[in-house]
C-alpha angles and dihedrals in degrees: 000000000000116000119252112282092240088064114097117268107244115169091192094069139049133312095014096049099064103018113024094151096090089051090050090051093055093041092056089056093062137050122281107285139189127260116204092197094051093038090224145082110265118233110195110161119095095227093048093050091050091049091053094047089053095046099069093160095060097033113043124203092209091108101036091126128014122265123227093229093056088068130102119303092253090058094043089051092058093045092047094047091054093041094237106183123226116178097161143273117276089233090057096052130089140186122012093345091057091045093054093047096046093047091051091050095046093047090063089059096076119168092244093050092047091051088051092050093048089055088052091048090054092048092047091048090054091046090052092051091048089059095054110115138198093012092284133096144164104237091204104051096027101038121011095041097051094040096049093039094054093049098053094039091054090049093051096039103246109155112248091237089062094054093107096050092046090051092054092046091050091052090050091049089057090050092053090055094042109104090193095058120098114267092239092054091049090051092051089047091050089059089052091049087053088058089048090053092055088049096052091043090054089052090049092053093047092049090047088062099032114025120204135190096276144099095260092058091048092051093048100046101026126223134248091279101035133048122226117278132218123276091242092056091048089055091053095046096045096041099045118010095039111026102031102034095034094052100039097049095046094043091049094047095048092054097041090047088053090049094051091049092049088053093048116062094194093051091049092050093048093048092049087054087062100235107163094199094054091044090055090049092051090050091052092047090049091050089050095047098040108023104198091220108059094204149314132235130242125188120222112237098192138014109283141166108229134164091351093306130107106230120196125211109276095027118135125231125193115213106216104211090175091061095043090059090059098045107132090203087069106022113039111213085017098176093057126087104234124187094201099047114137116250096225128110090032126222119257100231091119094036126250139260122349096005098039109143109275090207097053095112092053094047092050089052093049094049095046093047094046095050094042093054091043097057094035090056096039109028092163092055111143140164114271109258110258092008116123125207107249111225118209121249091219108135093213109033124059111214149110127274090199140002113188115203142169136191 
């Protein structure tokens, strides 16, 4: 049973962790309200979220995701001593600064490069399945993680042999930014991020002398349409907007799409038949039902009445994309996976408007390729009897920690 709506929303605990959809349903039926755990007013209706995303003057994106240097003094001391740069996330920026950063990011996603990466995704997917043993596997650790990691690392330009180190550094970067983590853990993670900084800077220097076909080289040298950008900005784009966001969303979406298909006989049958159109539809429905990014923050710039709540200047609102995708006012029979569902209005899994995810096309390609290969190779794939999908306690990303299967 879902806790009373007056209880605080905490995605790290039951029932919100595994099954937040009932809470979202109730929340959409009442005014915008405050969550102590999230430190923000929760916005759960599709129309309200779109209205906020469009009103960039009243609802600023400057605090969409936390900054490292907003952390405790002990953490800031370590970051400062090691001169760890932080020139902002693309998602936090606005105006000309955001336009320059976004254009630089998008320019790296050339059609030819994406085609090459999709070939790599397919090859890595087959490799991962080849390594499954004893007719059992965890589709998160043994499939979604290596497939998504290989794709984003190839785009950025991280050597394959460094994948393990980069993964640890990325986790530590999240810890540094996590206001809910213990200070000691954040200090330790800050030392790790300092190592990450040296690593990225070494790659920058190498690519400066010897460019390759990757995002780092594009950002350093510029392209026909974009000038070079500063080293500090390259660190921020690579560390956060590309490696963190690009990996987490794709990894989560691959595993949650697989779960929905395992729970839906028709979807599994259609995917095994290899129909690209149906696979794309299933991916879009999965993104709508289980948006991989739980939500993003906006800060209120002036006193405003919104969604039945009086919001003061400086208040934080959290846009709950996972709730928007299940809004019955927009998506009839919203909790069902429907092959024939109309594509408009679109879901908000990749945001909307000015700050829509610049890597959405790449993510869609990764997810579709990964699930197609999985069910073509293992048409009899099924959840292990008695094994339950383990949903992550991450407050910002919606995904699985494990998904045990057999065939």
